[in-house]
C-alpha positions in Angstrom: 0.0 0.0 0.0 1.2 3.5 -0.9 1.7 5.7 2.2 -0.5 8.5 0.7 -2.5 9.9 3.6 -0.5 12.9 4.8 0.2 14.1 1.3 -3.3 13.7 -0.1 -4.8 15.4 3.0 -2.4 18.3 2.6 -3.3 18.7 -1.1 -7.0 18.5 -0.2 -6.8 21.2 2.3 -4.8 23.4 0.0 -7.4 22.9 -2.8 -10.3 23.5 -0.5 -8.8 26.7 0.8 -8.6 27.9 -2.8 -12.2 29.0 -3.3 -13.3 28.0 -6.8 -17.1 28.5 -7.1 -18.2 27.8 -10.7 -18.6 30.9 -12.9 -16.4 33.1 -10.6 -12.8 34.3 -10.6 -12.1 31.4 -8.3 -11.9 29.0 -11.3 -8.8 30.9 -12.5 -7.4 30.8 -8.9 -7.7 27.0 -8.5 -6.1 26.4 -12.0 -3.2 28.5 -11.0 -2.9 26.7 -7.6 -2.8 23.3 -9.3 -0.4 24.5 -12.0 1.9 25.8 -9.2 1.8 22.5 -7.3 2.7 20.5 -10.4 5.3 23.0 -11.5 7.1 22.4 -8.2 7.7 18.7 -9.0 11.2 18.2 -10.3 10.0 16.1 -13.2 8.1 19.0 -14.7 10.9 21.4 -14.1 13.0 19.1 -16.3 10.1 18.5 -18.7 8.1 21.8 -18.8 6.4 20.9 -22.0 4.6 18.1 -20.2 2.5 20.6 -18.2 0.1 23.2 -19.5 -2.6 25.6 -18.2 -5.1 26.2 -20.9 -8.0 28.6 -21.3 -11.4 27.1 -22.3 -12.8 27.8 -25.7 -16.2 29.1 -26.8 -16.8 30.2 -23.2 -18.3 33.4 -21.8 -16.1 33.0 -18.7 -12.4 33.2 -18.4 -11.3 30.0 -16.8 -8.7 27.3 -17.3 -7.9 23.6 -17.3 -4.6 22.2 -16.2 -3.2 19.2 -18.1 0.0 17.2 -17.5 1.6 13.9 -18.4 4.3 11.6 -17.2 6.0 9.2 -19.6 7.1 6.0 -17.9 10.6 4.6 -18.4 10.2 1.0 -17.2 9.5 0.1 -20.8 8.5 2.3 -23.8 4.8 1.8 -24.3 2.1 3.9 -25.9 -0.6 2.7 -23.4 -1.9 5.7 -21.5 -4.3 6.2 -18.5 -6.1 9.5 -18.0 -6.7 10.7 -14.4 -9.3 13.4 -14.4 -11.4 15.5 -12.0 -13.1 18.9 -11.8 -11.8 21.9 -10.0 -15.0 24.0 -9.5 -17.5 23.8 -6.7 -21.1 24.9 -6.1 -21.7 28.2 -4.2 -21.4 28.8 -0.4 -24.6 30.8 0.3 -26.1 27.8 2.1 -23.4 28.3 4.9 -25.3 31.5 5.9 -23.4 33.1 8.8 -20.5 30.7 8.4 -19.8 31.6 4.7 -16.4 33.1 5.7 -15.4 29.7 7.0 -16.8 27.5 4.2 -13.5 26.9 2.5 -11.4 26.6 5.7 -11.9 23.1 7.1 -10.2 23.6 10.5 -12.0 26.8 11.3 -15.3 25.6 9.9 -15.2 22.5 12.0 -14.6 24.5 15.1 -17.6 26.8 14.3 -19.9 23.8 13.5 -19.2 22.3 16.9 -21.2 25.2 18.4 -24.3 24.2 16.5 -26.9 21.6 17.4 -26.2 18.6 15.2 -27.6 15.0 14.8 -25.7 12.6 17.0 -24.1 10.7 14.1 -22.7 13.9 12.5 -21.5 15.2 15.9 -19.6 11.9 16.3 -18.0 12.3 12.9 -17.1 15.9 13.7 -15.4 14.8 17.0 -13.6 11.8 15.5 -10.9 13.5 13.5 -11.7 11.1 10.7 -13.8 13.5 8.6 -12.9 16.8 6.8 -15.7 19.3 6.4 -15.8 22.2 3.9 -17.0 23.2 0.5 -15.4 21.0 -2.1 -13.8 18.7 0.4 -16.0 15.9 -0.9 -17.0 17.2 -4.3 -14.4 16.7 -5.4 -11.1 18.2 -4.3 -10.1 15.2 -2.2 -10.5 13.1 -5.4 -8.4 15.6 -7.3 -5.8 15.5 -4.5 -5.5 11.8 -4.9 -4.7 12.2 -8.6 -2.2 14.9 -7.8 -0.5 12.5 -5.4 -0.2 9.8 -8.0 1.1 12.2 -10.6 3.8 13.3 -8.2 4.5 9.6 -7.3 5.1 8.6 -10.9 6.9 11.8 -11.7 9.4 10.8 -8.9 9.4 7.1 -10.1 8.9 7.0 -13.9 10.9 3.8 -13.8 7.9 2.1 -12.1 5.6 3.0 -15.0 5.2 1.0 -18.2 3.2 3.5 -20.3 2.0 7.0 -19.5 -0.2 8.9 -17.1 -2.2 12.0 -18.3 -3.6 14.3 -15.6 -6.6 16.6 -16.3 -8.0 19.1 -13.9 -11.0 20.6 -15.7 -13.2 23.5 -14.8 -16.9 24.2 -15.1 -18.3 20.7 -14.4 -21.0 22.2 -12.1 -22.5 24.2 -14.9 -21.9 23.6 -18.6 -18.8 21.4 -18.9 -16.8 23.9 -20.9 -13.7 22.5 -19.2 -13.9 18.9 -20.5 -15.2 19.9 -23.9 -12.3 22.2 -24.4 -9.8 19.7 -23.1 -10.9 17.0 -25.5 -9.1 18.8 -28.4 -5.9 18.9 -26.4 -6.2 15.2 -25.4 -6.7 14.3 -29.1 -3.8 16.5 -30.1 -1.5 14.8 -27.5 -2.7 11.4 -28.8 -1.2 12.3 -32.2 1.9 14.2 -31.0 3.0 11.7 -28.3 1.4 8.5 -29.8 -0.7 8.1 -26.7 -3.0 5.1 -26.8 -5.7 6.0 -24.3 -6.7 2.7 -22.8 -8.6 3.9 -19.7 -9.7 6.9 -17.8 -10.3 7.2 -14.1 -12.5 10.0 -12.7 -12.5 10.8 -9.0 -15.8 12.3 -8.3 -17.5 11.8 -4.9 -19.6 8.8 -3.8 -22.2 8.7 -1.1 -24.6 6.2 0.6 -27.5 5.1 -1.6 -29.8 4.7 1.4 -29.8 5.2 5.2 -27.4 2.8 6.8 -25.7 1.9 3.5 -22.2 0.6 4.5 -20.9 0.3 0.9 -18.3 2.4 -0.8 -19.1 2.5 -4.5 -17.0 2.4 -7.6 -18.9 3.1 -10.8 -18.3 1.5 -14.2 -20.0 4.2 -16.2 -22.3 7.2 -15.7 -25.9 8.3 -16.0 -26.9 10.4 -18.9 -28.9 13.6 -18.7 -31.3 15.5 -21.0 -33.4 18.6 -20.5 -36.6 18.1 -22.4 -38.5 21.4 -22.7 -42.0 22.3 -23.7 -43.4 25.5 -25.2 -47.1 25.5 -24.7 -49.6 27.8 -26.4 -53.2 28.4 -25.4 -55.8 30.8 -26.5 -55.9 34.1 -24.7 -59.1 35.5 -23.2 -60.2 38.0 -20.5 -60.2 36.4 -17.1 -63.8 37.5 -16.8 -64.6 35.1 -19.7 -62.2 32.4 -18.7 -63.9 29.6 -20.7 -63.7 31.6 -23.9 -60.1 30.7 -24.2 -57.6 28.1 -22.9 -54.9 29.0 -20.3 -51.6 27.4 -21.3 -50.7 27.2 -17.6 -53.5 24.8 -17.3 -52.0 22.5 -19.9 -48.6 23.0 -18.3 -49.9 21.9 -14.9 -51.4 18.8 -16.4 -48.1 18.1 -18.3 -46.2 18.3 -15.0 -48.7 16.0 -13.3 -48.2 13.5 -16.1 -44.4 13.6 -16.3 -43.2 14.5 -12.8 -42.2 11.4 -10.7 -43.6 9.1 -13.4 -42.1 5.6 -13.0 -42.9 4.8 -16.7 -40.1 7.3 -17.5 -37.4 5.5 -15.5 -34.8 4.0 -17.8 -33.7 0.5 -16.6 -30.4 -1.1 -17.7 -28.1 -3.7 -16.1 -30.8 -4.0 -13.4 -30.3 -0.4 -12.4 -33.0 2.2 -12.6 -32.9 6.0 -13.1 -35.0 8.3 -10.9 -38.0 9.6 -12.8 -38.1 13.1 -14.3 -38.8 16.1 -12.1 -39.6 19.7 -13.2 -36.9 22.3 -12.9 -38.9 25.2 -14.2 -42.5 26.0 -14.9 -43.6 29.5 -15.9 -45.7 31.4 -18.3 -44.1 33.9 -20.7 -46.2 37.0 -19.9 -43.8 39.9 -19.5 -46.1 41.7 -17.0 -49.4 41.7 -15.2 -52.6 41.9 -17.3 -56.1 40.6 -16.8 -55.6 38.5 -20.0 -54.6 34.9 -19.7 -51.1 34.1 -20.9 -50.3 33.5 -24.5 -47.8 30.8 -23.7 -46.1 28.8 -21.0 -42.7 27.1 -20.7 -41.6 24.1 -18.6 -38.6 21.8 -18.6 -37.7 18.7 -16.7 -34.6 16.9 -15.6 -34.4 13.5 -17.4 -31.9 10.8 -16.6 -31.0 8.0 -19.0 -29.1 4.7 -18.8 -29.8 3.3 -22.3 -32.5 5.4 -24.0 -31.3 7.6 -26.8 -32.3 11.3 -27.2 -34.6 10.2 -30.0 -36.3 7.5 -27.9 -36.8 10.1 -25.2 -38.5 12.5 -27.6 -40.9 9.7 -28.7 -41.8 8.8 -25.2 -42.3 12.4 -24.1 -44.3 13.2 -27.2 -46.7 10.4 -26.2 -46.8 11.7 -22.6 -47.5 15.3 -23.8 -50.4 14.1 -25.9 -51.9 12.2 -23.0 -51.5 15.3 -20.8 -53.0 17.6 -23.4 -56.0 15.3 -23.9 -56.5 15.0 -20.1 -56.3 18.8 -19.8 -59.0 19.3 -22.5 -61.2 16.6 -21.0 -60.9 18.2 -17.6 -61.5 21.7 -19.1 -64.7 20.5 -20.8 -66.0 18.9 -17.6 -65.4 22.0 -15.6 -67.0 24.1 -18.3 -70.0 21.9 -18.3 -70.4 22.1 -14.5 -70.0 25.9 -14.6 -72.6 26.3 -17.4 -75.0 24.2 -15.3 -74.5 26.5 -12.4 -75.5 29.4 -14.5 -78.3 27.6 -16.4 -76.5 28.3 -19.7 -75.9 26.1 -22.7 -72.5 24.4 -22.9 -70.3 25.6 -25.7 -68.8 22.9 -27.9 -65.1 22.4 -27.4 -63.2 23.0 -30.6 -59.7 22.3 -29.4 -57.8 19.1 -30.2 -54.5 17.9 -28.7 -51.5 19.0 -30.9 -47.9 18.0 -30.1 -45.0 18.7 -32.3 -41.2 18.4 -31.8 -39.3 21.5 -32.7 -37.8 19.7 -35.7 -41.3 18.9 -37.0 -42.4 22.5 -36.6 -39.2 23.9 -38.1 -39.6 21.5 -41.1 -43.1 22.7 -41.7 -42.1 26.3 -41.6 -39.1 25.8 -43.9 -41.3 24.0 -46.4 -43.9 26.8 -46.2 -41.7 29.9 -46.1 -38.2 28.7 -47.2 -35.5 31.4 -47.0 -37.8 34.1 -45.7 -38.2 32.1 -42.6 -34.7 30.7 -42.2 -33.1 34.1 -42.8 -35.4 35.7 -40.3 -34.6 33.1 -37.7 -30.9 33.5 -38.3 -31.1 37.2 -37.7 -33.3 36.7 -34.7 -30.8 34.3 -33.1 -27.9 36.8 -33.7 -30.0 39.5 -32.0 -30.7 37.2 -29.1 -27.0 36.5 -28.6 -26.5 40.2 -27.7 -28.5 39.6 -24.5 -25.8 38.1 -22.3 -28.4 37.5 -19.5 -30.2 34.8 -21.5 -29.0 31.3 -20.6 -29.2 28.5 -23.2 -32.6 27.4 -21.8 -34.3 30.7 -22.1 -32.5 31.4 -25.4 -34.0 28.2 -26.8 -37.5 29.1 -25.5 -37.3 32.5 -27.2 -36.3 30.9 -30.5 -39.3 28.6 -30.3 -41.6 31.4 -29.4 -40.4 33.4 -32.4 -40.8 30.4 -34.8 -44.3 29.9 -33.5 -45.3 33.3 -34.8 -44.8 32.0 -38.3 -47.3 29.2 -37.8 -50.6 29.9 -39.6 -52.7 27.7 -37.3 -52.4 29.2 -33.9 -54.6 26.6 -32.2 -53.3 25.5 -28.7 -50.2 23.4 -29.2 -47.3 21.8 -27.3 -43.8 22.1 -28.9 -41.2 19.6 -27.5 -37.5 20.4 -27.7 -34.2 20.2 -25.9 -32.8 23.4 -24.4 -29.5 22.5 -22.7 -26.4 20.3 -22.7 -26.8 16.6 -23.4 -24.6 14.5 -21.2 -24.5 11.0 -22.7 -24.7 7.9 -20.5 -21.8 5.5 -20.5 -21.6 1.8 -19.6 -18.9 -0.7 -19.8 -20.2 -3.8 -21.6 -16.8 -5.6 -21.7 -17.2 -6.1 -25.4 -13.9 -4.4 -26.3 -10.4 -5.3 -25.2 -9.9 -2.0 -23.5 -13.2 -2.5 -21.5 -12.2 -6.0 -20.6 -8.8 -4.8 -19.4 -10.3 -2.0 -17.3 -12.9 -4.2 -15.7 -10.4 -6.9 -14.9 -8.0 -4.4 -13.5 -10.8 -3.0 -11.3 -11.6 -6.5 -10.0 -8.0 -7.0 -9.0 -7.7 -3.6 -7.4 -10.7 -4.3 -5.1 -9.5 -7.7 -4.3 -6.1 -6.4 -3.2 -7.2 -3.3 -1.4 -10.4 -4.5 0.3 -8.5 -6.4 3.2 -7.1 -3.0 4.3 -10.5 -1.4 4.8 -13.5 -2.4 6.9 -16.4 -1.3 4.7 -17.4 -3.2 1.5 -16.1 -1.8 -1.7 -18.8 -2.4 -4.3 -19.2 -1.8 -8.0 -22.2 -0.5 -9.8 -22.7 0.4 -13.4 -24.0 4.0 -13.5 -22.6 6.9 -11.5 -25.9 8.5 -10.3 -24.9 12.2 -10.7 -24.0 14.3 -13.7 -20.3 14.2 -14.4 -17.7 14.9 -17.0 -17.3 11.2 -17.5 -20.1 11.6 -20.1 -17.7 13.2 -22.5 -15.0 10.6 -22.5 -16.8 8.1 -24.7 -19.9 8.0 -26.8 -22.4 5.1 -27.0 -25.0 7.0 -29.1 -25.2 6.5 -32.8 -25.5 9.3 -35.3 -29.3 9.1 -35.3 -29.3 9.7 -31.5 -27.0 12.7 -31.7 -29.0 14.1 -34.6 -32.1 14.1 -32.4 -30.2 16.5 -30.2 -28.9 18.8 -32.9 -32.1 19.1 -34.8 -34.3 19.6 -31.7 -32.2 22.2 -29.8 -33.2 25.6 -31.1 -29.9 27.1 -29.8 -27.7 24.6 -31.6 -24.9 26.2 -33.5 -25.4 29.6 -32.0 -25.8 29.8 -28.2 -24.9 26.1 -27.8 -22.7 23.6 -29.5 -20.9 20.4 -28.6 -18.5 18.6 -30.9 -19.6 15.1 -30.1 -17.2 13.9 -32.8 -14.4 14.9 -30.4 -16.0 12.6 -27.8 -16.3 9.8 -30.4 -12.6 10.4 -31.5 -11.4 10.0 -27.9 -13.7 7.1 -26.9 -11.9 5.8 -23.9 -13.5 3.5 -21.3 -13.9 5.2 -17.9 -14.6 4.4 -14.3 -15.1 6.5 -11.2 -13.0 5.8 -8.1 -13.8 8.7 -5.8 -13.8 9.9 -2.2 -16.7 8.8 0.1 -18.7 11.2 2.2 -22.0 12.8 2.9 -24.0 16.0 2.1 -22.3 17.0 -1.2 -23.6 20.5 -2.2 -24.8 21.1 1.3 -23.5 23.0 4.4 -22.4 19.8 6.1 -20.4 18.5 3.1 -17.8 16.2 4.5 -15.4 13.5 3.4 -14.1 10.4 5.2 -10.4 10.8 5.5 -9.3 7.2 5.5 -11.1 6.2 2.4 -10.3 9.4 0.5 -6.7 9.8 1.5 -5.6 6.1 1.6 -8.0 3.8 -0.1 -8.8 5.8 -3.2 -5.2 6.5 -4.2 -4.3 2.8 -3.7 -7.3 1.6 -5.6 -6.5 4.0 -8.5 -2.8 3.0 -8.4 -3.6 -0.7 -8.5 -5.8 -0.2 -11.6 -3.0 1.8 -13.3 -0.5 -1.0 -12.5 -2.8 -3.7 -13.7 -3.6 -1.9 -17.0 -0.1 -0.7 -17.8 2.4 -2.9 -16.0 0.7 -6.2 -15.4 -1.4 -6.6 -18.5 -0.9 -9.9 -20.2 0.4 -9.6 -23.8 
């Protein structure tokens, strides 16, 4: 076992104390800190070209990735393992009056001791076996483990048959500009240095899956994420004549009732099940108060995937939207009937029918009808929208759909389904390729060797349950699946673009061996020291050794 604890703990504390909240100046600070740490290693003083700090591309923020590599001298070999982890954290507003201590573990723990805490957390706080602080768990202790291993192999390249590439990427907590920018550098290094990327190891945090869960998990892939979005139009009317029109908020509410928490929309693969969708935004698009019902509404939902493609998700959600629309109309008509009976009036015949289109379907109809007049207008409109820096990709997409809708001749109530944000693909290791077989076998050996040194079970699962940059190291989707994203995201190519061909070009199998702890993204975020500072580095090192040094020809 490597004697890693003191060094990894020191790196972790140094990284935590460098505040690096996503979309702030801190992302530059943490990159500089990591660059300075690695620059101090003699290997990189002798080989300065093996280390770089690199600004992200196509990004509205100024922030940086840090990349480095160590070439082994045990025997010349092109096999290369990537060690990766993100440098940014979520914000610290949840610390309230303790915000000034959020990134200083020692001081924070002293302050927390003055608060009333559950007995189990108080026990952890008093045990000296846990480190509290923003980023301690997610995921600076994991990054510290990788730093330790880079330093170890920089000091002992003679123990390495092959190469290690280190990547500390920014912006994982928002839009993944870090990893998407780094892909081009990794691909360039692949050509320049003849790196054969055989495996990647991420070090994002892991947590209990249920109360009392004793396991420490290693993940052999990651969940995927989509943001299906719905632009909903009704028919406006004065609120004093509410049944003379159709409120789009009413349809939106029924849509959320249909989609939210719906187990039918859980994706099951390898006997593991995603959580169902849940709404992340629901609003109408009225700019100000009037006594007229809204013209349109906008909702979007978090949607996790294990095996479903973006195209399959569109089909499933189009069906769900149709059901919701029909239910809303049936309910509307029933309420209208009851209201008319109360007033002893005749019931008006309902003329609405459920209409659901994908953005691609609507766009195709408008191109066919209006050709360049429509496409030129929309091009100019998107360029105008880009000037509004306050619009995120989700609202940008909504405004594009809203503008396109104005070109529709039939303005009957309709639902338009589209994607409005980054697609993070799911990844799973099937063991079908030699690289996947080698990685899975190396992981089995690592657990078998390290487990006797640790009291809690180290268990593997297939899908990392949180969004991570692992999604951009390999691509399981075929061209049809990716096309469903590009043709149904109204901001594609202007406000939003991902070169998924870079992902396909890299295509390296990846696992997650990360620190264990609790309350990530919360005030009591904390990491278990023994697992993070001793077990994780040794598990990772054993996988490296098995893949590079002990692989059978």
